[in-house]
C-alpha angles and dihedrals in degrees: 000000000000094000122137136180115292093022114139120233136170116237140175115220108232110182145340118260128203096264089064099253128110123248125228133161132229116192089338096310121119115249122192117207125189119220092012122134118212107262094035116131104211145186104218141181120223111239099172137016119199130176091255105025147016129224118213136183126217115252097169137000101228094181119004120224116254085237094057114108136177111267113245094216117083090211095052093121096040104042102044093200104112092031096166098060088114088072124087104247100236090047091049093053090048088053090050090051088051090052091055093047091051096046091048098039122131088243089061092053137346092233089066093066117129097006111165106232106207122206113286112255110232125207116263094211120040092182135041092016101121112101101174118065127184109180121184115222130210140150135230118257101237109022094033088224112170117243123196131178142075129321114263110250114285092000141080091231110126115232104213103230116191095165126029113180094203095060127065113273092238088065091054090049093048095049092045090054091050091047092053099040107033104117099184119080127275127226122272107195099199092055093034088225136120133064117250112064105164142004113215123192130184111193130193113216090196100050095023088225124133138202118212130202126192111206110208131200091229141086119253089250089068093054097090089066094059103022096103093051093048092047091051092047091048092051091050090047093052092049089051092046111030089181088075103097096181145003126208135182122219123195119220113155094160120105097235143124088248107105100208136038128221099261124072129175126198109228103177139358124348130345095220144044129216118235119190124204128189127208123220086257086062094249109149124215129189126211130194107216121192129188096275099034117123108230131154109271092217107056097180092057092038087063090057092046092050090048088054090054092045092054089060095051118093119231115265092015126160104230131202106208097199115196084006099173113188091349095263097148097027094056091046087057097041098098090055098042131079089214138355119211109193122197120190136161098204114087097206091049091052090050090053091044092055090048091048094051089052092044089057094044091241114170099173103073145094127190128210123195120199146054104349097215092051091050091047089051090051090052089052092047090051091048092242116163136182136211089225141002121213115203123191103170127175123266093280089064130227130321117259094226091049090052090050092054095043090050087064093049099056145016094220130054126185109196119197107199135188093184122051092197095059090040089057090051093048092043090059089052091051091048089053087052091058103269127131119221100234108172145354130198124186121218127198100218093155110039117210093015129098092246118118125190117196143181115221127187124206127183132184 
């Protein structure tokens, strides 16, 4: 090919791939196009040429795909968060199912033969589903106007978001009030000056209460100088918005990508919210969620994901809830299990897990805090075994050594994944350890994004 950067070529978008871009081909070479919808016929400009692929940018949509729709968010082009809002929803979930089936096809690896692909679980709510908000804060140079929102893609430039359709309206109203009435300074990253860095909100879709955290660009020692002003502002804020059950201040003076620091002070109210989930059998479970707790940001879809896990668990099982966090999945399974053994490395999560088991009147549980691999080795040494192990690792997937130990503790593993790529890697490890990949079910936890959650089942 005699192509070079900035050349113009016509392409037809063929399918969505996991990174969230659409795939096309030009003279047999893969071309990746951002913001394209499969079926689009496009005039594009080449922005990068690699040995194995090309990246192209849309100049003109010659013929739009029948699956292309108008995004419902006015900041679709600026924010970059829900970057697949130009897809019809049913078509998008079918594309996500196709991505799973391709990644886990027999042609990709022999160990993926005969997987049962269960129906893709769609999100119940396409708007106002997001219950965890982490807004960056900044201020303009001249007018000192407060900005609050998300960073524009691949930058640290704050997109000022006054209305976000995927979060409850009360959160928009609360943040807008803070933006207009905060009298202390806001953080300017380039100068590393200013006070307010982030606004964090945890929201309960069941109680409609929220917990708010101000992240400050100061050490705790500085707090005495501004404590009165922040307490007065917090009291005013809670009177204005009675749904705020508590306000905290976190101290993070370090210039870092880490949002929060190690020290947090409760200013007003409670330092937790209660989120309730209900299984398809109408069993209700309550969860205490604190500032640092990991909990699914989309509770309605989380219920469906947990139901998918529960369907794979045998009655009266002993369950190892590995990386169990605050006990979200374990508690959901507790009425079906003989005993839940939760292992977690984060101290605050373990504290919440113990509180959550008690909150749900669970009697059949034990909780272990510490290095997960060491605890798993102790189980093995003590000849402990489980009817089933449930794994819900972070995006980077599980640890090979941990999988090797867990494979000796149980004959059945249910793996909850938020990254198909690392699931594929770990699935190959489990197959080498004597497990068969039985089933896979995709879950749309984050509508109109490229993210795909899934529930995989492995049996010896």
